[in-house]
C-alpha distance (Angstrom), angle and dihedral (degrees) to the residues before:
residue distance angle dihedral
M1 . . .
S2 3.78 . .
H3 3.80 125.4 .
S4 3.79 120.5 -151.2
I5 3.78 120.8 -141.4
L6 3.77 120.6 -170.7
L7 3.78 113.3 -149.4
L8 3.80 114.8 -150.4
P9 3.81 104.4 -172.3
G10 3.79 93.5 178.0
D11 3.79 118.9 -179.5
G12 3.78 140.7 -49.7
I13 3.79 111.6 27.3
G14 3.81 91.1 -15.2
P15 3.82 97.0 98.2
E16 3.81 91.5 52.6
V17 3.81 93.2 47.5
V18 3.80 94.1 44.7
A19 3.82 91.0 48.5
Q20 3.80 88.9 58.5
A21 3.81 91.7 43.3
R22 3.81 87.7 53.7
R23 3.80 89.7 54.9
V24 3.81 90.3 50.9
L25 3.81 92.5 48.5
E26 3.80 91.5 49.2
R27 3.81 91.7 48.8
V28 3.81 93.5 47.9
A29 3.81 89.6 48.2
D30 3.81 89.6 52.7
L31 3.81 94.5 46.0
Y32 3.79 95.0 48.5
N33 3.81 98.2 32.3
L34 3.80 92.8 -117.4
A35 3.77 122.0 164.6
I36 3.80 108.9 -134.5
E37 3.77 131.7 161.0
L38 3.79 116.1 -152.8
D39 3.79 122.4 -159.9
E40 3.81 132.8 168.1
A41 3.79 134.9 -142.3
N42 3.80 139.4 174.9
L43 3.80 123.6 -102.5
V44 3.82 136.2 -178.2
G45 3.84 115.9 -28.2
V46 3.78 99.0 10.7
A47 3.81 88.9 44.2
I48 3.81 90.6 52.5
D49 3.80 90.2 51.1
R50 3.82 95.6 45.1
E51 3.81 103.8 30.6
G52 3.81 106.3 16.4
S53 3.81 94.9 -116.9
A54 3.81 133.8 82.6
Y55 3.81 91.2 -136.9
P56 3.81 105.9 22.0
E57 3.80 122.4 -162.1
T58 3.81 90.3 -112.9
T59 3.81 89.7 59.4
Q60 3.81 92.1 43.7
A61 3.80 91.7 53.7
K62 3.79 92.7 48.9
A63 3.82 91.8 46.5
R64 3.80 91.7 51.7
S65 3.78 92.2 53.6
A66 3.83 97.6 42.2
A67 3.79 122.8 97.4
A68 3.82 91.1 -146.1
L69 3.78 140.9 4.3
L70 3.78 129.6 -139.7
L71 3.78 111.8 -160.1
G72 3.78 123.4 -160.2
D73 3.77 121.0 -169.1
V74 3.77 128.7 -49.2
G75 3.76 129.3 -158.5
G76 3.74 138.7 40.4
P77 3.78 139.6 178.3
Q78 3.79 93.3 -86.2
W79 3.83 89.9 62.6
D80 3.83 97.9 39.7
G81 3.79 91.5 106.8
L82 3.79 93.6 60.6
P83 3.79 119.2 101.7
L84 3.80 113.5 -98.0
T85 3.79 89.1 -124.3
I86 3.80 90.4 71.4
S87 3.81 90.4 65.3
L88 3.79 94.6 40.1
I89 3.80 93.6 49.8
C90 3.79 88.8 59.0
F91 3.78 93.6 58.4
I92 3.80 100.0 45.0
P93 3.84 96.0 71.6
I94 3.81 93.8 45.0
G95 3.79 95.8 44.4
S96 3.79 93.1 101.3
K97 3.79 91.2 62.7
V98 3.77 125.5 80.8
C99 3.77 101.5 -94.7
L100 3.79 119.2 -170.7
Y101 3.79 114.8 -164.6
S102 3.77 121.1 -154.7
L103 3.78 112.1 -137.4
S104 3.75 107.5 -130.4
């Protein structure tokens, strides 16, 4: 049985932290013979820049089908002018998933 984990690197230091977390997950899966599927999607600032939406439909679809989410960091000076609700709206629909936040 395979478990899907959606990686949401986000912005700032998030991509660096999530890249290392990916390495850890892959190593643990190898050591303990676990079947995991890792996928990535855009969220908040980087999603606005790349897809025009803080929580794009592509990310929503992947989040709905994932068993767990690993969230990097969100925010940065280039998005400081955005209303706080843009970030909060992203997290409300995914709140029912297991969401691990990297402290950066």
